[in-house]
C-alpha positions in Angstrom: 125.6 145.8 134.8 124.4 144.5 130.9 127.5 143.1 130.5 127.6 140.9 133.0 124.1 139.3 132.3 125.1 139.1 128.9 128.3 137.3 129.9 126.3 135.2 132.4 123.9 134.0 129.5 126.8 133.0 127.3 128.6 131.3 130.6 125.5 129.4 131.6 124.5 128.3 127.8 128.0 126.8 127.5 127.6 125.1 130.7 124.1 123.7 129.7 125.8 122.3 126.2 128.4 120.6 128.1 126.6 118.9 131.0 124.2 118.0 128.3 126.7 116.6 126.0 128.3 114.8 129.0 124.6 113.1 129.5 124.2 111.9 126.2 127.2 110.2 126.2 127.0 108.6 129.4 123.5 107.2 128.4 124.8 106.3 125.3 127.6 103.9 126.6 125.1 102.3 129.0 123.2 101.3 126.0 124.1 97.9 124.2 124.7 98.2 120.7 122.3 97.6 118.5 122.4 96.1 114.3 119.2 95.7 112.2 118.3 95.5 108.6 117.3 98.7 107.3 116.6 101.0 104.3 117.4 104.6 103.7 115.0 106.4 102.9 116.9 110.1 102.7 120.0 111.4 103.8 120.2 115.4 105.0 123.2 117.6 105.5 122.4 119.7 108.4 124.8 122.0 110.6 123.5 123.1 114.4 124.3 125.1 117.0 126.7 128.4 116.6 128.3 129.4 113.8 130.8 131.8 112.5 130.6 132.5 108.6 133.6 135.1 107.2 134.0 135.2 103.4 131.7 132.3 102.8 133.9 130.2 104.7 132.8 128.2 108.3 135.5 128.9 110.6 133.6 127.6 113.7 130.7 125.6 114.1 129.5 123.9 117.4 128.0 121.0 115.4 128.0 119.3 111.6 126.6 116.4 109.9 123.9 114.4 108.7 120.5 113.2 110.1 119.8 109.6 107.8 116.5 108.6 107.6 115.7 105.1 107.7 113.2 102.3 107.9 113.7 99.2 109.6 113.0 95.7 107.4 111.4 93.9 110.2 108.8 96.4 112.0 108.4 98.9 108.8 109.8 101.5 111.8 110.8 105.3 110.4 113.8 106.4 112.7 115.8 109.5 112.3 119.6 109.4 113.9 122.1 112.1 113.9 125.5 111.1 112.4 128.6 113.3 113.6 131.1 115.2 111.2 134.0 112.6 112.1 131.9 109.9 110.9 131.3 111.9 107.4 133.7 110.1 105.4 132.4 107.0 106.1 128.8 107.6 105.0 129.6 109.0 101.8 131.4 106.1 101.0 129.0 103.2 102.0 125.7 104.9 102.5 123.6 105.8 99.8 119.4 106.7 99.5 117.8 103.7 98.7 120.6 100.9 100.1 119.5 98.2 102.5 121.7 96.9 104.7 122.9 96.6 108.5 122.8 99.3 110.9 124.4 99.4 114.3 123.6 101.9 116.9 124.3 102.4 120.7 121.7 104.5 122.0 121.8 107.3 119.6 125.2 107.0 118.3 125.9 105.7 115.0 128.3 103.0 115.0 128.5 102.0 111.6 126.2 100.4 108.7 127.3 97.6 106.3 125.4 97.4 103.2 124.1 94.2 101.5 
């Protein structure tokens, strides 16, 4: 009986995660791409979700990426956006703290950063 409850909890957690990802993806696709001039304030390496670590090596990780904290030049508003693991090469080569440039987002999705 306990096994069935544990299995049900795992299946429900995975299903909710999949549904949440699809809803966020659909919402981002419905949004226009918005570009604005920003100053990069911080870049934080983060891992979230379930991880399996063996001998110091991550074998499986649901989510890995960076949070980029930036400030809009025009409004002065500070915001934070998540950049997925797939875009990390772009972040390392083009984004550094105190850079000023054009940040393009679509909803909550990072598209690109072009420094001045």
